[in-house]
mmCIF file of the N, C-alpha and C atoms, coordinates in Angstrom:
data_MODEL
# 
_entry.id   MODEL 
# 
loop_
_atom_site.group_PDB 
_atom_site.id 
_atom_site.type_symbol 
_atom_site.label_atom_id 
_atom_site.label_alt_id 
_atom_site.label_comp_id 
_atom_site.label_asym_id 
_atom_site.label_entity_id 
_atom_site.label_seq_id 
_atom_site.pdbx_PDB_ins_code 
_atom_site.Cartn_x 
_atom_site.Cartn_y 
_atom_site.Cartn_z 
_atom_site.occupancy 
_atom_site.B_iso_or_equiv 
_atom_site.pdbx_formal_charge 
_atom_site.auth_seq_id 
_atom_site.auth_comp_id 
_atom_site.auth_asym_id 
_atom_site.auth_atom_id 
_atom_site.pdbx_PDB_model_num 
ATOM 1   N N  . MET A 1 1  ? 43.269 -0.733 -27.086 1.00 0.00 ? 1  MET A N  1 
ATOM 2   C CA . MET A 1 1  ? 43.317 -0.456 -28.521 1.00 0.00 ? 1  MET A CA 1 
ATOM 3   C C  . MET A 1 1  ? 41.962 0.049  -28.998 1.00 0.00 ? 1  MET A C  1 
ATOM 4   N N  . LYS A 1 2  ? 41.984 1.106  -29.777 1.00 0.00 ? 2  LYS A N  1 
ATOM 5   C CA . LYS A 1 2  ? 40.756 1.715  -30.276 1.00 0.00 ? 2  LYS A CA 1 
ATOM 6   C C  . LYS A 1 2  ? 40.180 0.886  -31.429 1.00 0.00 ? 2  LYS A C  1 
ATOM 7   N N  . ASN A 1 3  ? 38.863 0.671  -31.396 1.00 0.00 ? 3  ASN A N  1 
ATOM 8   C CA . ASN A 1 3  ? 38.183 -0.067 -32.459 1.00 0.00 ? 3  ASN A CA 1 
ATOM 9   C C  . ASN A 1 3  ? 37.659 0.934  -33.482 1.00 0.00 ? 3  ASN A C  1 
ATOM 10  N N  . ASP A 1 4  ? 38.218 0.917  -34.696 1.00 0.00 ? 4  ASP A N  1 
ATOM 11  C CA . ASP A 1 4  ? 37.831 1.864  -35.736 1.00 0.00 ? 4  ASP A CA 1 
ATOM 12  C C  . ASP A 1 4  ? 36.868 1.282  -36.749 1.00 0.00 ? 4  ASP A C  1 
ATOM 13  N N  . SER A 1 5  ? 36.279 0.130  -36.446 1.00 0.00 ? 5  SER A N  1 
ATOM 14  C CA . SER A 1 5  ? 35.341 -0.480 -37.386 1.00 0.00 ? 5  SER A CA 1 
ATOM 15  C C  . SER A 1 5  ? 34.116 -1.009 -36.651 1.00 0.00 ? 5  SER A C  1 
ATOM 16  N N  . PHE A 1 6  ? 33.085 -1.273 -37.434 1.00 0.00 ? 6  PHE A N  1 
ATOM 17  C CA . PHE A 1 6  ? 31.809 -1.738 -36.908 1.00 0.00 ? 6  PHE A CA 1 
ATOM 18  C C  . PHE A 1 6  ? 31.235 -2.734 -37.901 1.00 0.00 ? 6  PHE A C  1 
ATOM 19  N N  . VAL A 1 7  ? 30.664 -3.814 -37.401 1.00 0.00 ? 7  VAL A N  1 
ATOM 20  C CA . VAL A 1 7  ? 30.042 -4.820 -38.257 1.00 0.00 ? 7  VAL A CA 1 
ATOM 21  C C  . VAL A 1 7  ? 28.530 -4.576 -38.264 1.00 0.00 ? 7  VAL A C  1 
ATOM 22  N N  . VAL A 1 8  ? 27.978 -4.399 -39.450 1.00 0.00 ? 8  VAL A N  1 
ATOM 23  C CA . VAL A 1 8  ? 26.559 -4.099 -39.633 1.00 0.00 ? 8  VAL A CA 1 
ATOM 24  C C  . VAL A 1 8  ? 25.703 -5.310 -39.256 1.00 0.00 ? 8  VAL A C  1 
ATOM 25  N N  . THR A 1 9  ? 24.648 -5.056 -38.474 1.00 0.00 ? 9  THR A N  1 
ATOM 26  C CA . THR A 1 9  ? 23.674 -6.092 -38.125 1.00 0.00 ? 9  THR A CA 1 
ATOM 27  C C  . THR A 1 9  ? 22.282 -5.628 -38.528 1.00 0.00 ? 9  THR A C  1 
ATOM 28  N N  . VAL A 1 10 ? 21.373 -6.555 -38.687 1.00 0.00 ? 10 VAL A N  1 
ATOM 29  C CA . VAL A 1 10 ? 20.007 -6.195 -39.045 1.00 0.00 ? 10 VAL A CA 1 
ATOM 30  C C  . VAL A 1 10 ? 19.344 -5.411 -37.909 1.00 0.00 ? 10 VAL A C  1 
ATOM 31  N N  . GLU A 1 11 ? 19.674 -5.748 -36.682 1.00 0.00 ? 11 GLU A N  1 
ATOM 32  C CA . GLU A 1 11 ? 19.094 -5.036 -35.536 1.00 0.00 ? 11 GLU A CA 1 
ATOM 33  C C  . GLU A 1 11 ? 19.527 -3.578 -35.527 1.00 0.00 ? 11 GLU A C  1 
ATOM 34  N N  . TRP A 1 12 ? 20.790 -3.330 -35.836 1.00 0.00 ? 12 TRP A N  1 
ATOM 35  C CA . TRP A 1 12 ? 21.311 -1.964 -35.888 1.00 0.00 ? 12 TRP A CA 1 
ATOM 36  C C  . TRP A 1 12 ? 20.657 -1.190 -37.027 1.00 0.00 ? 12 TRP A C  1 
ATOM 37  N N  . ILE A 1 13 ? 20.542 -1.814 -38.204 1.00 0.00 ? 13 ILE A N  1 
ATOM 38  C CA . ILE A 1 13 ? 19.883 -1.158 -39.342 1.00 0.00 ? 13 ILE A CA 1 
ATOM 39  C C  . ILE A 1 13 ? 18.470 -0.754 -38.947 1.00 0.00 ? 13 ILE A C  1 
ATOM 40  N N  . ASP A 1 14 ? 17.721 -1.679 -38.383 1.00 0.00 ? 14 ASP A N  1 
ATOM 41  C CA . ASP A 1 14 ? 16.327 -1.413 -38.016 1.00 0.00 ? 14 ASP A CA 1 
ATOM 42  C C  . ASP A 1 14 ? 16.205 -0.336 -36.946 1.00 0.00 ? 14 ASP A C  1 
ATOM 43  N N  . GLU A 1 15 ? 17.148 -0.307 -36.022 1.00 0.00 ? 15 GLU A N  1 
ATOM 44  C CA . GLU A 1 15 ? 17.106 0.682  -34.935 1.00 0.00 ? 15 GLU A CA 1 
ATOM 45  C C  . GLU A 1 15 ? 17.186 2.112  -35.455 1.00 0.00 ? 15 GLU A C  1 
ATOM 46  N N  . TYR A 1 16 ? 17.854 2.317  -36.580 1.00 0.00 ? 16 TYR A N  1 
ATOM 47  C CA . TYR A 1 16 ? 18.067 3.669  -37.089 1.00 0.00 ? 16 TYR A CA 1 
ATOM 48  C C  . TYR A 1 16 ? 17.234 4.006  -38.316 1.00 0.00 ? 16 TYR A C  1 
ATOM 49  N N  . ALA A 1 17 ? 16.103 3.334  -38.460 1.00 0.00 ? 17 ALA A N  1 
ATOM 50  C CA . ALA A 1 17 ? 15.159 3.714  -39.510 1.00 0.00 ? 17 ALA A CA 1 
ATOM 51  C C  . ALA A 1 17 ? 14.607 5.100  -39.192 1.00 0.00 ? 17 ALA A C  1 
ATOM 52  N N  . THR A 1 18 ? 14.150 5.801  -40.209 1.00 0.00 ? 18 THR A N  1 
ATOM 53  C CA . THR A 1 18 ? 13.532 7.104  -40.006 1.00 0.00 ? 18 THR A CA 1 
ATOM 54  C C  . THR A 1 18 ? 12.181 6.919  -39.307 1.00 0.00 ? 18 THR A C  1 
ATOM 55  N N  . PRO A 1 19 ? 11.557 7.993  -38.851 1.00 0.00 ? 19 PRO A N  1 
ATOM 56  C CA . PRO A 1 19 ? 10.231 7.869  -38.229 1.00 0.00 ? 19 PRO A CA 1 
ATOM 57  C C  . PRO A 1 19 ? 9.192  7.192  -39.137 1.00 0.00 ? 19 PRO A C  1 
ATOM 58  N N  . ASN A 1 20 ? 9.412  7.262  -40.447 1.00 0.00 ? 20 ASN A N  1 
ATOM 59  C CA . ASN A 1 20 ? 8.496  6.614  -41.397 1.00 0.00 ? 20 ASN A CA 1 
ATOM 60  C C  . ASN A 1 20 ? 8.838  5.147  -41.646 1.00 0.00 ? 20 ASN A C  1 
ATOM 61  N N  . GLY A 1 21 ? 9.871  4.643  -40.963 1.00 0.00 ? 21 GLY A N  1 
ATOM 62  C CA . GLY A 1 21 ? 10.228 3.234  -41.125 1.00 0.00 ? 21 GLY A CA 1 
ATOM 63  C C  . GLY A 1 21 ? 11.055 2.932  -42.354 1.00 0.00 ? 21 GLY A C  1 
ATOM 64  N N  . ALA A 1 22 ? 11.766 3.929  -42.850 1.00 0.00 ? 22 ALA A N  1 
ATOM 65  C CA . ALA A 1 22 ? 12.598 3.752  -44.035 1.00 0.00 ? 22 ALA A CA 1 
ATOM 66  C C  . ALA A 1 22 ? 14.016 4.233  -43.712 1.00 0.00 ? 22 ALA A C  1 
ATOM 67  N N  . TRP A 1 23 ? 14.837 4.356  -44.740 1.00 0.00 ? 23 TRP A N  1 
ATOM 68  C CA . TRP A 1 23 ? 16.211 4.818  -44.579 1.00 0.00 ? 23 TRP A CA 1 
ATOM 69  C C  . TRP A 1 23 ? 16.491 5.839  -45.653 1.00 0.00 ? 23 TRP A C  1 
ATOM 70  N N  . THR A 1 24 ? 17.362 6.790  -45.351 1.00 0.00 ? 24 THR A N  1 
ATOM 71  C CA . THR A 1 24 ? 17.699 7.822  -46.322 1.00 0.00 ? 24 THR A CA 1 
ATOM 72  C C  . THR A 1 24 ? 18.809 7.339  -47.245 1.00 0.00 ? 24 THR A C  1 
ATOM 73  N N  . GLN A 1 25 ? 18.947 8.021  -48.371 1.00 0.00 ? 25 GLN A N  1 
ATOM 74  C CA . GLN A 1 25 ? 20.024 7.690  -49.296 1.00 0.00 ? 25 GLN A CA 1 
ATOM 75  C C  . GLN A 1 25 ? 21.372 7.859  -48.619 1.00 0.00 ? 25 GLN A C  1 
ATOM 76  N N  . SER A 1 26 ? 21.513 8.886  -47.817 1.00 0.00 ? 26 SER A N  1 
ATOM 77  C CA . SER A 1 26 ? 22.762 9.116  -47.094 1.00 0.00 ? 26 SER A CA 1 
ATOM 78  C C  . SER A 1 26 ? 23.091 7.939  -46.174 1.00 0.00 ? 26 SER A C  1 
ATOM 79  N N  . GLN A 1 27 ? 22.087 7.438  -45.468 1.00 0.00 ? 27 GLN A N  1 
ATOM 80  C CA . GLN A 1 27 ? 22.322 6.291  -44.590 1.00 0.00 ? 27 GLN A CA 1 
ATOM 81  C C  . GLN A 1 27 ? 22.802 5.084  -45.391 1.00 0.00 ? 27 GLN A C  1 
ATOM 82  N N  . LEU A 1 28 ? 22.097 4.789  -46.462 1.00 0.00 ? 28 LEU A N  1 
ATOM 83  C CA . LEU A 1 28 ? 22.443 3.608  -47.246 1.00 0.00 ? 28 LEU A CA 1 
ATOM 84  C C  . LEU A 1 28 ? 23.806 3.733  -47.897 1.00 0.00 ? 28 LEU A C  1 
ATOM 85  N N  . ASP A 1 29 ? 24.186 4.968  -48.269 1.00 0.00 ? 29 ASP A N  1 
ATOM 86  C CA . ASP A 1 29 ? 25.529 5.187  -48.812 1.00 0.00 ? 29 ASP A CA 1 
ATOM 87  C C  . ASP A 1 29 ? 26.592 4.720  -47.823 1.00 0.00 ? 29 ASP A C  1 
ATOM 88  N N  . GLN A 1 30 ? 26.352 4.946  -46.554 1.00 0.00 ? 30 GLN A N  1 
ATOM 89  C CA . GLN A 1 30 ? 27.347 4.618  -45.520 1.00 0.00 ? 30 GLN A CA 1 
ATOM 90  C C  . GLN A 1 30 ? 27.576 3.121  -45.371 1.00 0.00 ? 30 GLN A C  1 
ATOM 91  N N  . ILE A 1 31 ? 26.588 2.325  -45.745 1.00 0.00 ? 31 ILE A N  1 
ATOM 92  C CA . ILE A 1 31 ? 26.741 0.874  -45.605 1.00 0.00 ? 31 ILE A CA 1 
ATOM 93  C C  . ILE A 1 31 ? 26.888 0.176  -46.966 1.00 0.00 ? 31 ILE A C  1 
ATOM 94  N N  . GLY A 1 32 ? 27.165 0.993  -47.995 1.00 0.00 ? 32 GLY A N  1 
ATOM 95  C CA . GLY A 1 32 ? 27.471 0.433  -49.312 1.00 0.00 ? 32 GLY A CA 1 
ATOM 96  C C  . GLY A 1 32 ? 26.285 -0.058 -50.107 1.00 0.00 ? 32 GLY A C  1 
ATOM 97  N N  . VAL A 1 33 ? 25.104 0.508  -49.846 1.00 0.00 ? 33 VAL A N  1 
ATOM 98  C CA . VAL A 1 33 ? 23.895 0.102  -50.572 1.00 0.00 ? 33 VAL A CA 1 
ATOM 99  C C  . VAL A 1 33 ? 23.573 1.181  -51.607 1.00 0.00 ? 33 VAL A C  1 
ATOM 100 N N  . THR A 1 34 ? 23.339 0.759  -52.849 1.00 0.00 ? 34 THR A N  1 
ATOM 101 C CA . THR A 1 34 ? 23.032 1.700  -53.927 1.00 0.00 ? 34 THR A CA 1 
ATOM 102 C C  . THR A 1 34 ? 21.629 2.270  -53.777 1.00 0.00 ? 34 THR A C  1 
ATOM 103 N N  . TRP A 1 35 ? 21.391 3.382  -54.446 1.00 0.00 ? 35 TRP A N  1 
ATOM 104 C CA . TRP A 1 35 ? 20.077 4.035  -54.417 1.00 0.00 ? 35 TRP A CA 1 
ATOM 105 C C  . TRP A 1 35 ? 19.483 3.986  -55.796 1.00 0.00 ? 35 TRP A C  1 
ATOM 106 N N  . PRO A 1 36 ? 18.228 3.622  -55.941 1.00 0.00 ? 36 PRO A N  1 
ATOM 107 C CA . PRO A 1 36 ? 17.349 3.110  -54.901 1.00 0.00 ? 36 PRO A CA 1 
ATOM 108 C C  . PRO A 1 36 ? 17.813 1.719  -54.450 1.00 0.00 ? 36 PRO A C  1 
ATOM 109 N N  . PRO A 1 37 ? 17.508 1.380  -53.201 1.00 0.00 ? 37 PRO A N  1 
ATOM 110 C CA . PRO A 1 37 ? 17.996 0.101  -52.687 1.00 0.00 ? 37 PRO A CA 1 
ATOM 111 C C  . PRO A 1 37 ? 17.353 -1.086 -53.411 1.00 0.00 ? 37 PRO A C  1 
ATOM 112 N N  . PRO A 1 38 ? 18.159 -2.035 -53.826 1.00 0.00 ? 38 PRO A N  1 
ATOM 113 C CA . PRO A 1 38 ? 17.611 -3.219 -54.509 1.00 0.00 ? 38 PRO A CA 1 
ATOM 114 C C  . PRO A 1 38 ? 16.916 -4.158 -53.528 1.00 0.00 ? 38 PRO A C  1 
ATOM 115 N N  . ARG A 1 39 ? 16.119 -5.022 -54.052 1.00 0.00 ? 39 ARG A N  1 
ATOM 116 C CA . ARG A 1 39 ? 15.477 -6.042 -53.216 1.00 0.00 ? 39 ARG A CA 1 
ATOM 117 C C  . ARG A 1 39 ? 16.555 -6.850 -52.502 1.00 0.00 ? 39 ARG A C  1 
ATOM 118 N N  . GLY A 1 40 ? 16.346 -7.092 -51.219 1.00 0.00 ? 40 GLY A N  1 
ATOM 119 C CA . GLY A 1 40 ? 17.287 -7.880 -50.434 1.00 0.00 ? 40 GLY A CA 1 
ATOM 120 C C  . GLY A 1 40 ? 18.488 -7.094 -49.926 1.00 0.00 ? 40 GLY A C  1 
ATOM 121 N N  . TRP A 1 41 ? 18.424 -5.752 -50.013 1.00 0.00 ? 41 TRP A N  1 
ATOM 122 C CA . TRP A 1 41 ? 19.580 -4.934 -49.631 1.00 0.00 ? 41 TRP A CA 1 
ATOM 123 C C  . TRP A 1 41 ? 20.012 -5.139 -48.184 1.00 0.00 ? 41 TRP A C  1 
ATOM 124 N N  . LYS A 1 42 ? 19.040 -5.324 -47.288 1.00 0.00 ? 42 LYS A N  1 
ATOM 125 C CA . LYS A 1 42 ? 19.388 -5.489 -45.874 1.00 0.00 ? 42 LYS A CA 1 
ATOM 126 C C  . LYS A 1 42 ? 20.212 -6.752 -45.668 1.00 0.00 ? 42 LYS A C  1 
ATOM 127 N N  . ARG A 1 43 ? 19.762 -7.831 -46.253 1.00 0.00 ? 43 ARG A N  1 
ATOM 128 C CA . ARG A 1 43 ? 20.471 -9.116 -46.131 1.00 0.00 ? 43 ARG A CA 1 
ATOM 129 C C  . ARG A 1 43 ? 21.895 -8.978 -46.675 1.00 0.00 ? 43 ARG A C  1 
ATOM 130 N N  . GLY A 1 44 ? 22.048 -8.232 -47.757 1.00 0.00 ? 44 GLY A N  1 
ATOM 131 C CA . GLY A 1 44 ? 23.368 -8.029 -48.342 1.00 0.00 ? 44 GLY A CA 1 
ATOM 132 C C  . GLY A 1 44 ? 24.274 -7.142 -47.515 1.00 0.00 ? 44 GLY A C  1 
ATOM 133 N N  . ALA A 1 45 ? 23.688 -6.235 -46.746 1.00 0.00 ? 45 ALA A N  1 
ATOM 134 C CA . ALA A 1 45 ? 24.479 -5.300 -45.935 1.00 0.00 ? 45 ALA A CA 1 
ATOM 135 C C  . ALA A 1 45 ? 24.947 -5.916 -44.624 1.00 0.00 ? 45 ALA A C  1 
ATOM 136 N N  . VAL A 1 46 ? 24.209 -6.884 -44.121 1.00 0.00 ? 46 VAL A N  1 
ATOM 137 C CA . VAL A 1 46 ? 24.556 -7.501 -42.838 1.00 0.00 ? 46 VAL A CA 1 
ATOM 138 C C  . VAL A 1 46 ? 25.923 -8.181 -42.942 1.00 0.00 ? 46 VAL A C  1 
ATOM 139 N N  . GLY A 1 47 ? 26.763 -7.890 -41.966 1.00 0.00 ? 47 GLY A N  1 
ATOM 140 C CA . GLY A 1 47 ? 28.100 -8.469 -41.933 1.00 0.00 ? 47 GLY A CA 1 
ATOM 141 C C  . GLY A 1 47 ? 29.171 -7.584 -42.534 1.00 0.00 ? 47 GLY A C  1 
ATOM 142 N N  . ARG A 1 48 ? 28.757 -6.517 -43.245 1.00 0.00 ? 48 ARG A N  1 
ATOM 143 C CA . ARG A 1 48 ? 29.750 -5.600 -43.795 1.00 0.00 ? 48 ARG A CA 1 
ATOM 144 C C  . ARG A 1 48 ? 30.457 -4.865 -42.672 1.00 0.00 ? 48 ARG A C  1 
ATOM 145 N N  . VAL A 1 49 ? 31.710 -4.588 -42.881 1.00 0.00 ? 49 VAL A N  1 
ATOM 146 C CA . VAL A 1 49 ? 32.493 -3.838 -41.906 1.00 0.00 ? 49 VAL A CA 1 
ATOM 147 C C  . VAL A 1 49 ? 32.584 -2.398 -42.401 1.00 0.00 ? 49 VAL A C  1 
ATOM 148 N N  . ILE A 1 50 ? 32.161 -1.463 -41.553 1.00 0.00 ? 50 ILE A N  1 
ATOM 149 C CA . ILE A 1 50 ? 32.211 -0.042 -41.892 1.00 0.00 ? 50 ILE A CA 1 
ATOM 150 C C  . ILE A 1 50 ? 33.041 0.685  -40.836 1.00 0.00 ? 50 ILE A C  1 
ATOM 151 N N  . THR A 1 51 ? 33.399 1.922  -41.133 1.00 0.00 ? 51 THR A N  1 
ATOM 152 C CA . THR A 1 51 ? 34.170 2.709  -40.169 1.00 0.00 ? 51 THR A CA 1 
ATOM 153 C C  . THR A 1 51 ? 33.240 3.276  -39.103 1.00 0.00 ? 51 THR A C  1 
ATOM 154 N N  . VAL A 1 52 ? 33.830 3.694  -37.988 1.00 0.00 ? 52 VAL A N  1 
ATOM 155 C CA . VAL A 1 52 ? 33.012 4.312  -36.942 1.00 0.00 ? 52 VAL A CA 1 
ATOM 156 C C  . VAL A 1 52 ? 32.441 5.641  -37.431 1.00 0.00 ? 52 VAL A C  1 
ATOM 157 N N  . GLN A 1 53 ? 33.127 6.303  -38.358 1.00 0.00 ? 53 GLN A N  1 
ATOM 158 C CA . GLN A 1 53 ? 32.594 7.538  -38.942 1.00 0.00 ? 53 GLN A CA 1 
ATOM 159 C C  . GLN A 1 53 ? 31.343 7.243  -39.776 1.00 0.00 ? 53 GLN A C  1 
ATOM 160 N N  . GLN A 1 54 ? 31.382 6.176  -40.570 1.00 0.00 ? 54 GLN A N  1 
ATOM 161 C CA . GLN A 1 54 ? 30.208 5.790  -41.352 1.00 0.00 ? 54 GLN A CA 1 
ATOM 162 C C  . GLN A 1 54 ? 29.057 5.404  -40.428 1.00 0.00 ? 54 GLN A C  1 
ATOM 163 N N  . LYS A 1 55 ? 29.365 4.720  -39.361 1.00 0.00 ? 55 LYS A N  1 
ATOM 164 C CA . LYS A 1 55 ? 28.355 4.331  -38.375 1.00 0.00 ? 55 LYS A CA 1 
ATOM 165 C C  . LYS A 1 55 ? 27.680 5.571  -37.795 1.00 0.00 ? 55 LYS A C  1 
ATOM 166 N N  . ALA A 1 56 ? 28.470 6.574  -37.435 1.00 0.00 ? 56 ALA A N  1 
ATOM 167 C CA . ALA A 1 56 ? 27.925 7.801  -36.855 1.00 0.00 ? 56 ALA A CA 1 
ATOM 168 C C  . ALA A 1 56 ? 27.028 8.531  -37.843 1.00 0.00 ? 56 ALA A C  1 
ATOM 169 N N  . ILE A 1 57 ? 27.426 8.599  -39.098 1.00 0.00 ? 57 ILE A N  1 
ATOM 170 C CA . ILE A 1 57 ? 26.599 9.263  -40.114 1.00 0.00 ? 57 ILE A CA 1 
ATOM 171 C C  . ILE A 1 57 ? 25.290 8.504  -40.299 1.00 0.00 ? 57 ILE A C  1 
ATOM 172 N N  . PHE A 1 58 ? 25.360 7.185  -40.373 1.00 0.00 ? 58 PHE A N  1 
ATOM 173 C CA . PHE A 1 58 ? 24.152 6.370  -40.519 1.00 0.00 ? 58 PHE A CA 1 
ATOM 174 C C  . PHE A 1 58 ? 23.190 6.646  -39.368 1.00 0.00 ? 58 PHE A C  1 
ATOM 175 N N  . GLU A 1 59 ? 23.714 6.736  -38.175 1.00 0.00 ? 59 GLU A N  1 
ATOM 176 C CA . GLU A 1 59 ? 22.878 6.920  -36.989 1.00 0.00 ? 59 GLU A CA 1 
ATOM 177 C C  . GLU A 1 59 ? 22.249 8.311  -36.900 1.00 0.00 ? 59 GLU A C  1 
ATOM 178 N N  . GLN A 1 60 ? 22.761 9.264  -37.658 1.00 0.00 ? 60 GLN A N  1 
ATOM 179 C CA . GLN A 1 60 ? 22.197 10.617 -37.652 1.00 0.00 ? 60 GLN A CA 1 
ATOM 180 C C  . GLN A 1 60 ? 20.921 10.731 -38.469 1.00 0.00 ? 60 GLN A C  1 
ATOM 181 N N  . ARG A 1 61 ? 20.658 9.779  -39.335 1.00 0.00 ? 61 ARG A N  1 
ATOM 182 C CA . ARG A 1 61 ? 19.467 9.817  -40.195 1.00 0.00 ? 61 ARG A CA 1 
ATOM 183 C C  . ARG A 1 61 ? 19.393 11.152 -40.948 1.00 0.00 ? 61 ARG A C  1 
ATOM 184 N N  . ILE A 1 62 ? 20.468 11.524 -41.618 1.00 0.00 ? 62 ILE A N  1 
ATOM 185 C CA . ILE A 1 62 ? 20.533 12.806 -42.330 1.00 0.00 ? 62 ILE A CA 1 
ATOM 186 C C  . ILE A 1 62 ? 19.577 12.787 -43.514 1.00 0.00 ? 62 ILE A C  1 
ATOM 187 N N  . TYR A 1 63 ? 18.727 13.786 -43.568 1.00 0.00 ? 63 TYR A N  1 
ATOM 188 C CA . TYR A 1 63 ? 17.772 13.923 -44.669 1.00 0.00 ? 63 TYR A CA 1 
ATOM 189 C C  . TYR A 1 63 ? 18.380 14.800 -45.750 1.00 0.00 ? 63 TYR A C  1 
ATOM 190 N N  . LYS A 1 64 ? 17.987 14.555 -46.985 1.00 0.00 ? 64 LYS A N  1 
ATOM 191 C CA . LYS A 1 64 ? 18.555 15.267 -48.123 1.00 0.00 ? 64 LYS A CA 1 
ATOM 192 C C  . LYS A 1 64 ? 18.535 16.781 -47.933 1.00 0.00 ? 64 LYS A C  1 
ATOM 193 N N  . GLU A 1 65 ? 17.447 17.302 -47.430 1.00 0.00 ? 65 GLU A N  1 
ATOM 194 C CA . GLU A 1 65 ? 17.353 18.749 -47.249 1.00 0.00 ? 65 GLU A CA 1 
ATOM 195 C C  . GLU A 1 65 ? 18.262 19.245 -46.110 1.00 0.00 ? 65 GLU A C  1 
ATOM 196 N N  . ASP A 1 66 ? 18.729 18.344 -45.248 1.00 0.00 ? 66 ASP A N  1 
ATOM 197 C CA . ASP A 1 66 ? 19.646 18.719 -44.162 1.00 0.00 ? 66 ASP A CA 1 
ATOM 198 C C  . ASP A 1 66 ? 21.095 18.716 -44.630 1.00 0.00 ? 66 ASP A C  1 
ATOM 199 N N  . ALA A 1 67 ? 21.366 17.967 -45.682 1.00 0.00 ? 67 ALA A N  1 
ATOM 200 C CA . ALA A 1 67 ? 22.763 17.792 -46.124 1.00 0.00 ? 67 ALA A CA 1 
ATOM 201 C C  . ALA A 1 67 ? 23.291 19.026 -46.828 1.00 0.00 ? 67 ALA A C  1 
# 
């Protein structure tokens, strides 16, 4: 059976930070975090279930000028 969802972890979030150690608005959109990200956003995102498509977009680190 194909798994069409992914559970967000802090390790996964940290792994896909930009080279500057931050995250793009596009990335945060994929995990349901508003822009600008509020204090504690990472803790709030952990455990959320997202689609594999959202996971793939998050992992691309799409920059605004690339979109």
